[in-house]
N, C-alpha and C positions, 0 to 999 in steps of 0.2 A: 464602033460602037458596043458592048457588052451586053447583049440581050437578060444575061442573068443576074446582073446588075438592079436593072428598072426593079423599083419595089422594095426593094434592099432599102434594111435600116441600116444607116451609115456607124450606129455602135457593133452592129453587126459586121458591118466592115474591117473598122478598126478590133475588131476580136478576131478577123480571120488572120488580121498583120501581125495580133502578137503586143497589141498597141490601146487595147482598151484601157487596162490598167492603166497603166502612164500619164492618158490623156485626161481620167477623172482625177489621177494625184494633181496633176500640173492643171486642174483647171479648180479644186478643191483649195490648190493653196492660192493660186489667186482670186480667188473669193477672201478668203481671209487678209490678204493683200488690202483691196479693194477698202474692205470694209476699217482698217486699222487708219488707210492714207486717207479715207474718208473722215475722221475722227479727227484723226492729229491734224486737219485742214479746215477743220467747223469747229476748234475749240484751239487750235494755233497752238499744238505740241509740236514741242521741237524732240530732233530723236533722241535728244539728249533726255526730257522732264519721261519719253517715254518710255527708254528703260529704266528710269529712277521708277517711274512708276508701277513697271511689272518687276521690280529685284533684278536686274538681272543686265548688263551691260552695253556699249554703243554696239559693240561689232554683234552680238547676237542680234540687236534688234535690225543693224544691219543681213544679217540673214534671214530672220523673219519678214523683212521688208523686199530680199529678194524673190519675184513670185516665179525662178526658175529654178530658186536653189529648193530642195520640196524635201530636205532632210531636216525633219521640226518633230518632236518631241511630240507623245497625247499628252506631258505637262506642260510645254507651252502653251500649244491649241486649248488645254484649260484653260492658263491663265488667260492669255487671250480673249479666251471666249465669256469670261468673267469680265474683263477691264471695259468690255465693249456691252455688257448687260446682258449676254447671249449664254446661252447652254447646250452641249455636244450634245448630240444625237447619233449613237454609230449602231450602226446595223448589220450583217449581213450577209447578203443576198446571194 
């Protein structure tokens, strides 16, 4: 067991390994996907209806709903946030 790791934060480890930004990005995308899936389930919304509501294609919705695909534009995030009754708060830390 490495005694240097005792008491360190997991974020520190991820940063040292060069993985912090990537893991944050994946986590944010998973939150977006989860929120959309919950709305779709609770309101019985199909992928086709979601595409229509967001004024986009079914293939674009498939990419949005893919938690591993982090290539999502700010414009798309804004549309999704508005659709979910949320707003984007962006900060640089």
